[in-house]
PAVO-575792 format. One record per residue (C-alpha): residue number from 1; residue in one letter; x negated, y negated, z. Coordinates in Angstrom, 3 decimals, decimal comma, padded with zeros to 6 digits, m for minus. Example, Ala and Ser with C-alpha at 12.3 -4.5 7.8 and 13.67 -1.06 7.14 Angstrom:
// PAVO-575792
SITE  num  residuo         u         v         w
SITE    1        A  m012,300   004,500   007,800
SITE    2        S  m013,670   001,060   007,140
This chain:
// PAVO-575792
SITE  num  residuo         u         v         w
SITE    1        X   045,319  m059,474  m081,236
SITE    2        X   042,966  m058,031  m079,403
SITE    3        X   043,506  m055,026  m076,975
SITE    4        X   042,173  m054,649  m073,742
SITE    5        X   040,516  m052,037  m073,073
SITE    6        X   041,046  m049,741  m070,360
SITE    7        X   038,538  m049,835  m067,380
SITE    8        X   036,854  m046,480  m066,504
SITE    9        X   037,662  m044,414  m063,772
SITE   10        X   035,138  m043,886  m061,481
SITE   11        X   034,166  m039,627  m060,490
SITE   12        X   034,557  m039,063  m056,630
SITE   13        X   031,358  m037,798  m056,192
SITE   14        X   031,884  m037,861  m052,488
SITE   15        X   034,852  m035,529  m051,899
SITE   16        X   032,658  m032,280  m053,179
SITE   17        X   029,035  m034,234  m052,137
SITE   18        X   029,875  m034,614  m048,304
SITE   19        X   031,586  m031,106  m047,383
SITE   20        X   027,988  m029,872  m048,818
SITE   21        X   025,950  m032,083  m047,035
SITE   22        X   028,173  m031,140  m043,655
SITE   23        X   027,854  m027,908  m044,173
SITE   24        X   023,159  m027,832  m044,723
SITE   25        X   023,234  m029,482  m041,517
SITE   26        X   025,521  m026,274  m039,676
SITE   27        X   023,421  m024,223  m041,361
SITE   28        X   019,851  m026,070  m040,596
SITE   29        X   021,800  m027,103  m036,721
SITE   30        X   022,075  m022,975  m036,329
SITE   31        X   018,146  m022,350  m037,972
SITE   32        X   017,136  m024,782  m035,320
SITE   33        X   018,862  m023,379  m032,004
SITE   34        X   018,437  m019,723  m033,743
SITE   35        X   014,393  m020,774  m033,304
SITE   36        X   014,438  m022,752  m030,547
SITE   37        X   016,226  m019,561  m028,481
SITE   38        X   013,539  m017,580  m029,744
SITE   39        X   010,590  m019,891  m028,387
SITE   40        X   012,187  m020,151  m025,095
SITE   41        X   012,714  m016,183  m024,775
SITE   42        X   009,002  m015,881  m025,687
SITE   43        X   007,785  m018,031  m022,963
SITE   44        X   010,241  m016,125  m020,849
SITE   45        X   008,439  m013,016  m021,111
SITE   46        X   004,639  m014,908  m021,426
SITE   47        X   005,471  m016,412  m017,949
SITE   48        X   006,840  m012,920  m016,861
SITE   49        X   003,597  m011,329  m018,424
SITE   50        X   001,998  m014,296  m016,069
SITE   51        X   003,607  m013,498  m012,730
SITE   52        X   002,985  m009,834  m013,028
SITE   53        X  m000,940  m010,752  m014,051
SITE   54        X  m001,544  m012,597  m010,904
SITE   55        X  m000,061  m010,946  m008,573
SITE   56        X  m003,003  m007,876  m010,631
SITE   57        X  m005,343  m010,386  m009,985
SITE   58        X  m005,174  m010,370  m006,021
SITE   59        X  m004,681  m007,058  m006,005
SITE   60        X  m007,733  m006,083  m008,650
SITE   61        X  m009,686  m009,067  m005,754
SITE   62        X  m008,647  m006,759  m002,400
SITE   63        X  m009,269  m002,810  m004,419
SITE   64        X  m013,025  m004,591  m004,838
SITE   65        X  m013,201  m005,881  m001,247
SITE   66        X  m012,601  m002,144   000,279
SITE   67        X  m014,753  m000,282  m002,966
SITE   68        X  m017,194  m003,189  m001,325
SITE   69        X  m016,570  m002,140   002,031
SITE   70        X  m016,150   002,222   001,721
SITE   71        X  m019,478   002,475   004,370
SITE   72        X  m017,479   001,050   008,000
SITE   73        X  m013,634   000,251   006,364
SITE   74        X  m010,471   002,968   007,964
SITE   75        X  m008,254   004,247   005,982
SITE   76        X  m005,635   002,612   006,132
SITE   77        X  m007,090  m000,089   005,138
SITE   78        X  m007,752   001,954   002,053
SITE   79        X  m004,614   002,913   001,151
SITE   80        X  m002,918  m000,635   001,892
SITE   81        X  m004,752  m001,954  m001,470
SITE   82        X  m004,433   000,543  m002,815
SITE   83        X  m000,499   001,351  m002,448
SITE   84        X   000,058  m002,215  m002,991
SITE   85        X  m001,927  m002,198  m006,159
SITE   86        X   000,232   000,681  m008,010
SITE   87        X   003,173  m001,616  m006,754
SITE   88        X   001,969  m004,431  m009,103
SITE   89        X   001,317  m002,029  m011,665
SITE   90        X   005,006  m000,640  m012,363
SITE   91        X   005,895  m003,936  m011,934
SITE   92        X   004,113  m004,849  m014,627
SITE   93        X   004,905  m001,550  m016,412
SITE   94        X   008,743  m002,163  m015,795
SITE   95        X   007,806  m005,387  m017,610
SITE   96        X   006,236  m003,660  m020,613
SITE   97        X   008,902  m001,065  m021,031
SITE   98        X   011,637  m003,573  m022,002
SITE   99        X   009,451  m006,052  m024,236
SITE  100        X   010,324  m009,434  m025,659
SITE  101        X   013,135  m010,206  m028,021
SITE  102        X   010,091  m011,902  m030,209
SITE  103        X   008,182  m009,802  m033,248
SITE  104        X   005,577  m011,664  m032,260
SITE  105        X   004,661  m010,685  m029,231
SITE  106        X   004,830  m007,249  m030,188
SITE  107        X   001,380  m006,260  m030,490
SITE  108        X   000,358  m008,001  m027,431
SITE  109        X   003,194  m006,210  m025,708
SITE  110        X   001,218  m002,688  m026,617
SITE  111        X  m002,107  m003,966  m025,332
SITE  112        X  m001,074  m004,731  m021,282
SITE  113        X   001,012  m001,417  m021,827
SITE  114        X  m002,307   000,142  m022,252
SITE  115        X  m004,547  m001,955  m019,844
SITE  116        X  m001,648  m000,895  m017,326
SITE  117        X  m001,621   002,514  m018,109
SITE  118        X  m005,058   002,959  m017,735
SITE  119        X  m005,759   001,048  m014,595
SITE  120        X  m002,744   002,866  m012,921
SITE  121        X  m004,350   006,071  m013,687
SITE  122        X  m007,547   004,779  m012,500
SITE  123        X  m005,976   003,442  m009,254
SITE  124        X  m004,495   006,809  m008,463
SITE  125        X  m007,555   008,993  m009,433
SITE  126        X  m009,890   006,564  m007,625
SITE  127        X  m008,172   006,655  m004,122
SITE  128        X  m006,995   010,494  m004,204
SITE  129        X  m011,054   010,804  m005,098
SITE  130        X  m012,195   008,518  m002,158
SITE  131        X  m010,024   010,174   000,469
SITE  132        X  m010,921   013,832  m001,143
SITE  133        X  m014,488   012,755  m000,658
SITE  134        X  m014,279   011,835   002,691
SITE  135        X  m012,216   015,054   004,420
SITE  136        X  m014,225   017,612   002,716
SITE  137        X  m018,009   016,331   003,070
SITE  138        X  m018,384   020,285   000,680
SITE  139        X  m016,123   019,391  m002,347
SITE  140        X  m018,754   018,705  m005,248
SITE  141        X  m016,103   018,043  m008,214
SITE  142        X  m014,736   014,305  m006,559
SITE  143        X  m017,791   013,193  m008,021
SITE  144        X  m017,030   014,150  m011,545
SITE  145        X  m013,040   013,108  m010,305
SITE  146        X  m014,157   009,594  m009,286
SITE  147        X  m016,684   008,487  m012,366
SITE  148        X  m013,414   009,302  m014,887
SITE  149        X  m011,020   007,029  m012,311
SITE  150        X  m014,100   004,171  m012,973
SITE  151        X  m013,956   005,079  m016,518
SITE  152        X  m009,571   003,983  m016,644
SITE  153        X  m010,386   001,182  m014,549
SITE  154        X  m013,211  m000,245  m016,822
SITE  155        X  m010,860   000,397  m020,291
SITE  156        X  m008,230  m001,102  m018,894
SITE  157        X  m010,308  m004,245  m017,770
SITE  158        X  m011,691  m004,198  m021,205
SITE  159        X  m008,286  m003,871  m022,375
SITE  160        X  m006,894  m007,184  m020,966
SITE  161        X  m009,376  m009,281  m022,103
SITE  162        X  m007,886  m007,836  m025,886
SITE  163        X  m004,781  m009,671  m024,798
SITE  164        X  m006,168  m012,366  m023,758
SITE  165        X  m007,998  m012,759  m026,974
SITE  166        X  m004,211  m011,522  m028,816
SITE  167        X  m002,456  m014,109  m027,121
SITE  168        X  m004,857  m016,798  m028,226
SITE  169        X  m003,513  m016,173  m032,000
SITE  170        X  m001,972  m019,318  m033,758
SITE  171        X   001,274  m017,294  m034,510
SITE  172        X   001,971  m017,263  m030,392
SITE  173        X   003,644  m019,707  m028,796
SITE  174        X   000,622  m021,101  m025,827
SITE  175        X   001,907  m019,717  m022,534
SITE  176        X   002,993  m022,330  m020,094
SITE  177        X  m000,598  m021,076  m018,371
SITE  178        X  m002,957  m019,212  m018,955
SITE  179        X  m003,564  m015,670  m018,056
SITE  180        X  m005,825  m014,780  m015,006
SITE  181        X  m008,620  m013,051  m014,744
SITE  182        X  m008,276  m009,607  m013,910
SITE  183        X  m010,986  m007,096  m013,242
SITE  184        X  m010,248  m003,765  m011,358
SITE  185        X  m014,738  m002,639  m011,738
SITE  186        X  m016,364  m004,489  m009,493
SITE  187        X  m019,700  m003,303  m010,685
SITE  188        X  m021,362  m002,614  m014,257
SITE  189        X  m023,808   001,014  m014,377
SITE  190        X  m023,681   004,309  m015,308
SITE  191        X  m020,211   005,185  m013,840
SITE  192        X  m021,232   008,482  m012,783
SITE  193        X  m023,863   006,404  m010,766
SITE  194        X  m021,332   004,161  m009,116
SITE  195        X  m019,284   007,287  m008,127
SITE  196        X  m022,212   008,805  m006,445
SITE  197        X  m022,320   005,839  m004,597
SITE  198        X  m019,433   005,571  m003,707
SITE  199        X  m018,947   009,146  m002,175
SITE  200        X  m021,742   008,322  m000,155
SITE  201        X  m019,786   005,606   001,186
SITE  202        X  m016,546   007,302   001,601
SITE  203        X  m018,819   009,900   003,561
SITE  204        X  m020,892   007,671   005,583
SITE  205        X  m021,312   007,845   009,198
SITE  206        X  m019,689   004,172   009,528
SITE  207        X  m016,745   005,039   007,524
SITE  208        X  m013,288   005,178   009,177
SITE  209        X  m011,707   007,379   005,888
SITE  210        X  m011,720   010,922   006,931
SITE  211        X  m008,984   012,444   007,891
SITE  212        X  m009,086   011,855   012,046
SITE  213        X  m006,546   013,354   014,139
SITE  214        X  m007,177   012,098   017,349
SITE  215        X  m004,033   012,215   020,266
SITE  216        X  m005,117   011,665   023,619
SITE  217        X  m003,152   010,941   026,865
SITE  218        X  m003,411   006,984   027,795
SITE  219        X  m001,929   007,636   031,648
SITE  220        X   000,496   009,559   034,222
SITE  221        X   002,518   007,607   036,348
SITE  222        X   004,991   009,159   039,145
SITE  223        X   008,560   009,002   040,050
SITE  224        X   009,198   007,613   043,041
SITE  225        X   005,479   005,349   042,071
SITE  226        X   002,513   005,547   044,368
SITE  227        X   000,821   002,986   045,424
SITE  228        X  m002,946   003,004   045,936
SITE  229        X  m004,304   002,902   049,625
SITE  230        X  m007,894   000,608   051,035
SITE  231        X  m009,389   004,067   050,219
SITE  232        X  m008,477   003,921   046,817
SITE  233        X  m005,992   007,457   047,772
SITE  234        X  m002,947   007,930   045,874
SITE  235        X  m000,227   007,560   048,174
SITE  236        X   003,316   008,741   047,012
SITE  237        X   006,529   007,489   049,267
SITE  238        X   008,015   010,074   051,389
SITE  239        X   010,023   012,332   049,386
SITE  240        X   011,035   016,364   048,100
SITE  241        X   011,086   015,880   044,530
SITE  242        X   008,807   014,247   041,940
SITE  243        X   009,221   013,046   038,331
SITE  244        X   006,346   012,646   036,350
SITE  245        X   005,544   010,112   033,266
SITE  246        X   002,770   011,239   030,593
SITE  247        X   001,978   008,737   028,186
SITE  248        X   000,005   009,876   024,856
SITE  249        X  m000,858   008,334   022,071
SITE  250        X  m002,762   008,733   018,432
SITE  251        X  m005,860   006,937   018,524
SITE  252        X  m006,722   008,681   015,266
SITE  253        X  m005,732   007,540   011,493
SITE  254        X  m003,493   010,313   010,359
SITE  255        X   000,054   010,924   011,774
SITE  256        X  m000,393   014,453   014,113
SITE  257        X   001,526   017,352   014,352
SITE  258        X   003,994   017,844   017,134
SITE  259        X   001,674   019,561   020,037
SITE  260        X   002,636   020,885   023,504
SITE  261        X   001,545   018,726   026,484
SITE  262        X   000,587   020,577   029,967
SITE  263        X   001,451   019,130   033,396
SITE  264        X  m000,499   020,623   036,363
SITE  265        X   000,366   019,983   039,821
SITE  266        X  m001,867   021,908   042,237
SITE  267        X  m002,397   021,302   046,233
SITE  268        X  m000,826   023,561   049,115
SITE  269        X   002,383   024,993   047,525
SITE  270        X   002,086   027,349   044,554
SITE  271        X   000,383   025,837   041,449
SITE  272        X   003,531   024,092   039,140
SITE  273        X   002,746   024,223   035,316
SITE  274        X   005,070   022,712   033,010
SITE  275        X   004,881   022,556   029,240
SITE  276        X   006,596   019,647   026,808
SITE  277        X   006,199   018,819   023,298
SITE  278        X   004,569   015,724   022,062
SITE  279        X   006,616   014,751   019,179
SITE  280        X   005,006   013,869   015,805
SITE  281        X   003,397   009,964   015,975
SITE  282        X   001,894   007,571   013,763
SITE  283        X  m001,588   005,953   014,089
SITE  284        X  m001,486   003,956   016,945
SITE  285        X   002,239   005,217   017,851
SITE  286        X   002,927   005,923   021,682
SITE  287        X   005,262   008,029   023,607
SITE  288        X   005,875   008,938   027,417
SITE  289        X   006,932   012,758   027,871
SITE  290        X   008,502   013,184   031,226
SITE  291        X   008,389   015,807   033,418
SITE  292        X   011,473   016,360   036,351
SITE  293        X   011,784   016,597   039,738
SITE  294        X   009,585   018,906   041,010
SITE  295        X   009,082   019,836   044,896
SITE  296        X   006,362   019,064   046,622
SITE  297        X   006,022   018,622   050,878
SITE  298        X   005,798   015,519   052,194
SITE  299        X   002,187   014,719   054,159
SITE  300        X   000,680   017,661   051,837
SITE  301        X  m001,622   016,595   049,229
SITE  302        X  m002,061   017,112   045,762
SITE  303        X  m003,346   017,002   042,384
SITE  304        X  m001,567   016,267   039,254
SITE  305        X  m002,906   016,854   035,365
SITE  306        X  m002,179   016,581   032,374
SITE  307        X  m004,182   017,968   029,633
SITE  308        X  m003,705   018,181   025,851
SITE  309        X  m004,550   022,152   025,178
SITE  310        X  m003,971   023,085   021,525
SITE  311        X  m005,428   019,789   019,068
SITE  312        X  m006,306   020,511   016,027
SITE  313        X  m009,959   019,160   014,483
SITE  314        X  m009,408   016,259   017,360
SITE  315        X  m012,490   014,504   016,888
SITE  316        X  m012,469   013,349   020,660
SITE  317        X  m011,589   015,973   023,192
SITE  318        X  m012,647   014,046   025,985
SITE  319        X  m009,530   011,584   026,275
SITE  320        X  m006,840   014,877   025,842
SITE  321        X  m006,999   015,013   029,981
SITE  322        X  m006,021   012,996   033,227
SITE  323        X  m005,700   014,356   036,400
SITE  324        X  m004,462   011,936   039,863
SITE  325        X  m005,343   012,965   043,010
SITE  326        X  m002,194   011,999   045,008
SITE  327        X  m000,612   012,157   048,711
SITE  328        X   003,374   012,184   050,021
SITE  329        X   004,139   010,467   053,095
SITE  330        X   005,373   011,969   055,208
SITE  331        X   007,474   009,335   056,332
C-alpha cells in the first residue's frame, strides 16, 4: 500500500515582506520631502539675496553718477542718493541676520554680510566726509576720512565678487537668476589721490553741496488789494486800515532757522515798524507772514518795506527785502 505523501506547506513571505516595503517607501518619501523642503528654502533665500542685490546694484549706479558729478550737483541730490542706498543696505543686513536654513549657504551668507557691512561703513563715511569738505573748506582731516571710506567701498566690492564665486560652487543649488553686478567705487587708483579729487570737486564754485542758507522775501501784497494805474503807481482803494501779506521762501539747500521779518510803513503819518517771526522752512518751502490792521490816511502816499534783518550766513542778501510805493485812494 502506497501512502500519499503530504504536500509541503508554502511559506507566507508576503505577510512579512509587504509591511517592510511599505515602511521603506514611507521613509524614502519622508527623506525626499525633507530634501524638497530644504531645496525650496535654499531657493527662497537665494531669491531674496538676488532681490536685495538688484536694489543695491541700482543704488550703486546712482552713487557712481553722484560721485562723477560732485562738482555740479546740489546737496539734496547727494543726500537723496546715499539715503536710499543705506536703506537698501539695511534691508540686506536684515536678510543676512536671519540667515539661510541650509548649511550649504552659510558661507555665502557670511561673505554677503561682510560685503554689506563694508559698504554700509563706506557709504556713511563718504557722505559725511563730502558734506564736511564742502561745508568747511579749511578742514584737512576729511581727505583721510574719505580715503578710509573709499577703502571700505572697495573692500565691499571685492567681497561681493567673492560671493558670486562662492555661489558657483557645486554644493550650492543653482539660483533662479545670477546675481547682478554691484560696484560701489567707480574708479581704480590710489585711494588718497581719489579722495583729494573728490574733495576738490565738492568744493568747486559750481557745486551746490555746501550748506547754503537762503531765505528770501518774494513779494508783498495789501488787503484791500492795490492796483497799478497807467503811471505804474500802486493805488489802494479808500480805507483807513490796511493788512499786508509778505511771502517768504527758502531758496537755500538747508532748513532755515526761525528768523524775524520786519515791516516798515512810512508816509505822511509817523513810521510804523512791526516784526513777526518766520517759521522754520524746508528748502523750496514758502510761507505768508501777515501784518494786520495798520492805520493809514486816505489820499496819502506811503512806502511799505519788508526785510529780513538778521539772516545768518545767507549767501544772497540782495533778495532779503522788498518795498512798494503806493497811494491810498481818497474816494
